[in-house]
VEXDREN-2710 file (C-alpha; in Angstrom, 1 decimal):
% VEXDREN-2710
k/r/px/py/pz
1/UNK/19.6/34.5/-21.5
2/UNK/18.1/32.4/-19.0
3/UNK/19.2/32.9/-15.3
4/UNK/18.7/31.6/-11.8
5/UNK/18.9/33.8/-8.7
6/UNK/19.5/32.7/-5.1
7/UNK/19.7/35.0/-2.0
8/UNK/21.3/34.2/1.5
9/UNK/19.9/36.1/4.2
10/UNK/20.6/37.1/7.9
11/UNK/17.3/35.4/8.9
12/UNK/13.8/34.7/7.8
13/UNK/12.2/37.7/9.6
14/UNK/12.5/40.6/7.1
15/UNK/10.1/43.0/9.0
16/UNK/12.4/42.6/12.0
17/UNK/15.6/43.8/10.1
18/UNK/16.7/40.7/8.3
19/UNK/18.3/41.2/4.8
20/UNK/20.1/39.4/2.2
21/UNK/23.9/39.8/2.5
22/UNK/24.6/37.5/-0.6
23/UNK/23.1/37.3/-4.1
24/UNK/24.2/34.9/-6.7
25/UNK/23.1/34.7/-10.2
26/UNK/23.7/31.7/-12.3
27/UNK/23.5/32.1/-16.4
28/UNK/22.7/29.6/-19.0
29/UNK/26.2/30.3/-20.3
30/UNK/27.7/28.5/-17.3
31/UNK/28.8/31.7/-15.6
32/UNK/28.1/32.7/-12.2
33/UNK/27.9/36.2/-10.5
34/UNK/28.3/36.3/-6.8
35/UNK/27.6/39.4/-4.7
36/UNK/28.6/39.0/-1.0
37/UNK/28.6/41.9/1.3
38/UNK/30.1/42.3/4.7
39/UNK/27.8/42.3/7.7
40/UNK/27.9/44.6/10.8
41/UNK/28.1/41.7/13.5
42/UNK/26.6/44.3/16.1
43/UNK/23.6/45.0/14.1
44/UNK/23.4/42.1/11.6
45/UNK/22.7/44.8/8.9
46/UNK/24.6/44.0/5.5
47/UNK/26.9/46.7/4.0
48/UNK/25.3/46.6/0.5
49/UNK/27.2/48.1/-2.4
50/UNK/24.7/50.4/-4.5
51/UNK/26.8/49.9/-7.7
52/UNK/26.3/46.1/-7.4
53/UNK/22.5/46.5/-6.8
54/UNK/22.4/48.4/-10.2
55/UNK/24.2/45.3/-11.7
56/UNK/21.9/42.7/-10.2
57/UNK/18.9/44.9/-11.6
58/UNK/20.4/44.9/-15.2
59/UNK/20.7/41.1/-14.9
60/UNK/17.1/40.6/-14.0
61/UNK/15.9/43.1/-16.7
62/UNK/18.0/41.7/-19.5
63/UNK/17.1/38.1/-18.7
64/UNK/14.4/36.3/-21.0
65/UNK/13.4/33.9/-18.1
66/UNK/14.4/33.8/-14.2
67/UNK/14.4/30.7/-12.1
68/UNK/14.3/30.7/-8.3
69/UNK/13.5/28.1/-5.7
70/UNK/10.8/29.6/-3.3
71/UNK/10.3/32.8/-5.5
72/UNK/8.3/34.7/-3.0
73/UNK/11.0/34.5/-0.3
74/UNK/13.8/35.8/-2.8
75/UNK/11.8/38.4/-4.4
76/UNK/10.9/39.8/-0.9
77/UNK/14.4/39.6/0.0
78/UNK/15.7/41.6/-3.0
79/UNK/13.1/44.2/-2.3
80/UNK/14.5/44.6/1.1
81/UNK/17.8/46.0/-0.4
82/UNK/16.2/48.2/-3.1
83/UNK/15.6/45.7/-6.0
84/UNK/12.3/47.0/-7.3
85/UNK/9.9/46.4/-10.2
86/UNK/10.5/42.6/-10.3
87/UNK/9.2/41.2/-13.6
88/UNK/6.9/38.4/-12.3
89/UNK/6.0/37.7/-15.9
90/UNK/9.3/36.0/-16.7
91/UNK/9.9/34.5/-13.1
92/UNK/9.7/30.5/-12.6
93/UNK/9.7/28.8/-9.5
94/UNK/11.3/25.4/-9.2
95/UNK/9.5/24.7/-5.9
96/UNK/6.1/25.3/-7.3
97/UNK/6.9/23.1/-10.3
98/UNK/7.9/20.3/-7.9
99/UNK/4.4/20.5/-6.4
100/UNK/2.8/20.4/-9.9
101/UNK/5.1/17.3/-10.8
102/UNK/5.0/15.5/-7.5
103/UNK/3.2/16.8/-4.6
104/UNK/3.9/14.1/-2.2
105/UNK/7.6/14.2/-2.3
106/UNK/10.1/16.8/-0.5
107/UNK/10.6/20.2/-2.3
108/UNK/13.8/21.4/-0.8
109/UNK/16.3/22.5/-3.3
110/UNK/18.7/19.7/-2.1
111/UNK/16.0/17.1/-2.5
112/UNK/14.6/18.0/-5.7
113/UNK/17.9/18.7/-7.2
114/UNK/18.8/15.0/-6.5
115/UNK/15.5/13.6/-7.5
116/UNK/15.2/15.3/-10.9
117/UNK/19.1/16.1/-12.0
118/UNK/20.9/13.6/-9.8
119/UNK/23.0/16.7/-8.5
120/UNK/24.2/16.2/-5.1
121/UNK/24.7/19.5/-3.4
122/UNK/24.5/18.2/0.0
123/UNK/28.4/18.3/0.5
124/UNK/28.4/22.0/0.4
125/UNK/25.6/22.5/2.9
126/UNK/27.5/19.9/5.2
127/UNK/30.5/22.0/5.2
128/UNK/28.9/25.2/5.6
129/UNK/26.9/23.7/8.6
130/UNK/30.2/22.5/10.3
131/UNK/31.8/26.0/9.6
132/UNK/28.9/28.1/10.6
133/UNK/28.5/26.2/13.9
134/UNK/32.3/26.4/14.7
135/UNK/32.0/30.3/14.0
136/UNK/29.1/30.7/16.4
137/UNK/31.1/29.0/19.2
138/UNK/34.0/31.3/18.5
139/UNK/31.9/34.4/18.4
140/UNK/29.9/33.5/21.6
141/UNK/33.4/32.9/23.5
142/UNK/35.4/35.8/21.9
143/UNK/32.9/38.4/20.7
144/UNK/29.9/38.5/23.3
145/UNK/28.6/41.8/21.9
146/UNK/27.9/40.4/18.5
147/UNK/24.5/39.5/17.6
148/UNK/24.2/35.9/17.2
149/UNK/21.0/34.2/16.3
150/UNK/18.9/32.7/19.1
151/UNK/15.5/31.2/19.3
152/UNK/12.8/33.7/19.8
153/UNK/15.3/36.5/19.7
154/UNK/13.7/39.9/19.3
155/UNK/15.4/40.3/16.1
156/UNK/14.5/36.8/15.0
157/UNK/11.0/36.0/16.4
158/UNK/10.4/33.2/14.1
159/UNK/13.7/31.4/14.6
160/UNK/13.6/27.8/16.0
161/UNK/15.0/24.5/15.0
162/UNK/18.5/25.0/13.1
163/UNK/19.0/28.7/14.1
164/UNK/22.6/28.6/12.9
165/UNK/21.2/28.9/9.5
166/UNK/20.6/32.5/10.3
167/UNK/24.4/33.0/10.9
168/UNK/25.8/32.0/7.5
169/UNK/27.5/35.4/7.1
170/UNK/29.3/35.1/10.7
171/UNK/32.3/32.8/9.3
172/UNK/33.5/35.5/6.9
173/UNK/33.5/38.1/9.8
174/UNK/35.5/36.0/12.1
175/UNK/37.9/35.1/9.4
176/UNK/38.6/39.0/9.0
177/UNK/39.2/39.3/12.7
178/UNK/41.6/36.3/12.8
179/UNK/43.8/37.9/10.1
180/UNK/44.5/34.8/7.9
181/UNK/44.1/32.0/10.4
182/UNK/40.8/30.8/8.9
183/UNK/41.2/31.7/5.0
184/UNK/38.6/29.3/3.7
185/UNK/36.1/30.9/6.1
186/UNK/36.1/33.8/3.8
187/UNK/34.8/31.7/0.7
188/UNK/32.9/29.0/2.4
189/UNK/29.5/30.7/2.0
190/UNK/30.1/31.9/-1.5
191/UNK/31.0/28.6/-2.7
192/UNK/27.8/27.3/-1.3
193/UNK/25.8/29.9/-2.6
194/UNK/27.2/29.5/-6.1
195/UNK/26.1/25.6/-6.0
196/UNK/22.8/26.7/-5.0
197/UNK/22.2/29.2/-7.9
198/UNK/23.7/26.6/-10.3
199/UNK/21.7/23.8/-9.0
200/UNK/18.5/25.9/-9.2
201/UNK/19.1/26.6/-13.0
202/UNK/19.8/23.1/-13.9
203/UNK/16.7/22.0/-11.9
204/UNK/14.6/24.7/-13.5
205/UNK/15.4/23.7/-17.0
206/UNK/14.8/20.0/-16.2
207/UNK/11.3/20.7/-14.6
208/UNK/10.4/22.8/-17.4
209/UNK/11.2/19.9/-19.7
210/UNK/9.3/17.5/-17.5
211/UNK/6.2/19.7/-17.2
212/UNK/6.1/20.2/-21.0
213/UNK/6.4/16.6/-21.7
214/UNK/3.6/15.8/-19.4
215/UNK/1.3/18.4/-20.7
216/UNK/1.4/20.4/-17.2
217/UNK/3.1/23.6/-18.6
218/UNK/-0.1/25.5/-18.9
219/UNK/-0.9/24.5/-15.3
220/UNK/2.2/25.5/-13.9
221/UNK/2.0/29.0/-15.6
222/UNK/-1.4/29.3/-14.3
223/UNK/-0.3/28.6/-10.7
224/UNK/2.5/31.1/-11.0
225/UNK/0.1/33.8/-11.4
226/UNK/-0.9/33.5/-7.6
227/UNK/2.8/33.8/-6.5
228/UNK/3.0/37.6/-6.8
229/UNK/-0.4/38.0/-5.3
230/UNK/0.6/35.9/-2.3
231/UNK/3.8/37.9/-2.0
232/UNK/2.0/41.2/-2.1
233/UNK/-0.3/39.8/0.7
234/UNK/2.5/38.7/2.8
235/UNK/4.1/42.1/2.4
236/UNK/1.3/44.2/3.2
237/UNK/-1.1/42.0/5.1
238/UNK/-4.7/42.0/4.7
239/UNK/-7.6/43.6/6.5
240/UNK/-10.0/41.1/8.5
241/UNK/-13.4/41.4/10.0
242/UNK/-13.5/40.0/13.5
243/UNK/-17.2/39.6/13.4
244/UNK/-17.0/37.6/10.3
245/UNK/-14.2/35.8/11.7
246/UNK/-16.2/34.6/14.7
247/UNK/-19.0/33.5/12.5
248/UNK/-16.7/31.5/10.3
249/UNK/-15.1/29.7/13.3
250/UNK/-18.4/28.9/14.7
251/UNK/-19.4/27.2/11.3
252/UNK/-16.2/25.3/11.1
253/UNK/-16.7/24.0/14.7
254/UNK/-20.2/22.9/13.7
255/UNK/-19.0/21.2/10.7
256/UNK/-16.1/19.6/12.6
257/UNK/-18.6/18.3/15.1
258/UNK/-20.5/16.6/12.2
259/UNK/-17.2/15.1/11.0
260/UNK/-16.4/13.8/14.5
261/UNK/-19.9/11.8/14.6
262/UNK/-19.3/10.5/11.1
263/UNK/-15.8/9.2/12.0
264/UNK/-17.2/7.4/15.0
265/UNK/-19.8/5.9/12.8
266/UNK/-17.4/4.5/10.4
267/UNK/-15.1/3.2/13.1
268/UNK/-18.0/1.4/14.6
269/UNK/-18.7/-0.5/11.6
270/UNK/-15.3/-2.1/11.9
271/UNK/-15.7/-2.7/15.7
272/UNK/-13.2/0.0/16.4
273/UNK/-13.4/2.2/19.4
274/UNK/-12.6/5.6/18.3
275/UNK/-11.8/8.4/20.9
276/UNK/-11.5/11.8/19.8
277/UNK/-10.3/14.6/21.9
278/UNK/-13.0/16.4/24.2
279/UNK/-13.9/19.8/23.8
280/UNK/-14.4/22.0/20.8
281/UNK/-11.7/21.5/18.0
282/UNK/-9.7/24.4/17.0
283/UNK/-10.8/25.9/13.8
284/UNK/-9.0/24.9/10.5
285/UNK/-7.2/22.1/12.5
286/UNK/-7.6/18.4/12.4
287/UNK/-10.0/17.1/14.8
288/UNK/-7.8/14.1/15.6
289/UNK/-4.7/13.6/17.7
290/UNK/-1.4/12.2/16.6
291/UNK/-2.3/9.1/18.7
292/UNK/-5.5/8.7/16.7
293/UNK/-3.6/9.3/13.5
294/UNK/-1.2/6.5/14.4
295/UNK/-3.8/4.1/15.6
296/UNK/-6.0/4.6/12.6
297/UNK/-3.1/4.1/10.2
298/UNK/-2.2/0.9/12.0
299/UNK/-5.7/-0.2/11.7
300/UNK/-6.1/0.5/8.2
301/UNK/-2.8/-1.2/7.3
302/UNK/-4.0/-4.3/9.3
303/UNK/-7.3/-4.3/7.6
304/UNK/-5.5/-4.1/4.3
305/UNK/-3.1/-6.8/5.1
306/UNK/-5.9/-9.2/6.1
307/UNK/-7.9/-8.2/2.9
308/UNK/-4.9/-9.0/0.9
309/UNK/-4.2/-12.5/2.6
310/UNK/-8.0/-13.3/1.9
311/UNK/-8.0/-12.2/-1.5
312/UNK/-4.5/-14.2/-2.2
313/UNK/-6.4/-17.3/-0.7
314/UNK/-9.5/-16.8/-2.9
315/UNK/-7.4/-16.5/-6.1
316/UNK/-5.4/-19.8/-5.0
317/UNK/-8.4/-21.7/-4.4
318/UNK/-10.0/-20.6/-7.7
319/UNK/-6.8/-21.4/-9.4
320/UNK/-6.7/-24.9/-7.9
321/UNK/-10.5/-25.4/-8.8
322/UNK/-9.9/-24.5/-12.4
323/UNK/-6.8/-26.8/-12.6
324/UNK/-8.8/-29.7/-11.2
325/UNK/-11.6/-29.2/-13.7
326/UNK/-9.0/-28.9/-16.5
327/UNK/-7.3/-32.2/-15.5
328/UNK/-10.7/-33.9/-15.5
329/UNK/-11.6/-32.6/-18.7
330/UNK/-8.4/-33.7/-20.4
331/UNK/-8.5/-37.1/-19.0
332/UNK/-12.0/-37.5/-20.4
333/UNK/-11.0/-36.1/-23.7
334/UNK/-8.0/-38.4/-24.0
335/UNK/-10.2/-41.6/-23.5
336/UNK/-12.6/-40.2/-26.1
337/UNK/-9.8/-39.5/-28.6
338/UNK/-8.1/-42.7/-27.9
339/UNK/-11.4/-44.8/-28.8
340/UNK/-11.8/-42.6/-32.0
341/UNK/-8.3/-43.3/-33.1
342/UNK/-8.7/-47.2/-32.3
343/UNK/-12.0/-47.2/-34.3
344/UNK/-10.5/-45.3/-37.1
345/UNK/-7.7/-47.8/-37.9
346/UNK/-9.9/-50.9/-37.4
347/UNK/-12.2/-49.7/-40.0
348/UNK/-12.1/-52.6/-42.6
349/UNK/-13.4/-50.4/-45.3
350/UNK/-10.2/-47.9/-44.9
351/UNK/-7.5/-49.3/-46.9
352/UNK/-5.5/-46.0/-47.7
353/UNK/-4.0/-43.5/-45.2
354/UNK/-5.3/-40.2/-46.3
355/UNK/-6.2/-36.6/-44.7
356/UNK/-10.1/-37.3/-44.8
357/UNK/-12.5/-35.3/-42.7
358/UNK/-12.6/-37.9/-39.9
359/UNK/-9.0/-37.9/-39.6
360/UNK/-8.5/-34.1/-39.5
361/UNK/-11.4/-34.1/-36.8
362/UNK/-9.4/-36.7/-34.5
363/UNK/-6.2/-34.8/-35.2
364/UNK/-7.7/-31.4/-33.9
365/UNK/-9.1/-33.2/-31.1
366/UNK/-5.8/-34.5/-30.0
367/UNK/-4.3/-31.0/-30.2
368/UNK/-7.2/-29.4/-28.3
369/UNK/-6.6/-31.8/-25.6
370/UNK/-3.1/-31.1/-25.3
371/UNK/-3.5/-27.3/-25.5
372/UNK/-7.0/-25.9/-25.0
373/UNK/-5.8/-22.7/-27.0
374/UNK/-5.5/-24.6/-30.2
375/UNK/-8.4/-24.1/-32.7
376/UNK/-7.0/-25.5/-36.0
377/UNK/-4.5/-27.7/-37.5
378/UNK/-2.1/-27.1/-40.6
END
């Protein structure tokens, strides 16, 4: 059986206490398993049921193939609640497949689901966003001791932007407190999660088809071999040599200095004054500012537009020249053919109209004059 697994977590910072509180499994027989656990609002820790963990482990072991969207994240999330020995050999990452198929487009599940399968899951995310934000407002007002997601909180050091996404669990807990006043709040997350896992499975099967049709499947499988390595590196970290790092930084700075000079030389050829930021550029960073990026893009776009106009004018002039030459040639040929016809019929020795060689020659010339592509007559 082919399955897709998706997790919903209390945040992205697994090493600061974040864990999954919901795991959904979509099967290729169109059934979905949803394991959603209550969360302690004062600690943000899910109350995981061990018997359900065993059921999730069995589903993973019995599957012939497993699709995930951003597999490194979901595998790490599952490990945080005790799912071990994950079989990477049968894991497929639809996000990675998206990079192989179309590296320049968005690779979020919502956008890829629409791009490749025309499956619109935005509605479920919009409903959840509205409920999650309302739940946050209620919690801040009525439950001040609850741990609500905040930017740069000690339990969510990487949280920024849409921090409400780390509080997907909150609506259900408030619904229990309200005792029936918000019944749909108890199911809004599970409904969203179910659609995510189903969308992942449908997307996975489609991108697999696309990869195979484009002869990219082997490349995708080769790239998948890097995922468990990267996941282990993220989990365990890696050793680093400070002296070697400083040496590499110096090498990059030297190389970026050369690139700086080359960029200015290229800009000068086009009479463009290129002003790069002063000081040594940061290692592994672009040596140019956003203003330069914008200016250079505008400059290149303008140069492309001018070149396109010049090329169009050149093509138009060439077409007009060819047309004029063609008209002149046709006029000359028409006169020659007309004279040949007059001479042909005025010949006193010709008393019978027959398709002799000279008449065939004249008829051929008439056709060629009318259409230069004609090369013979019937």
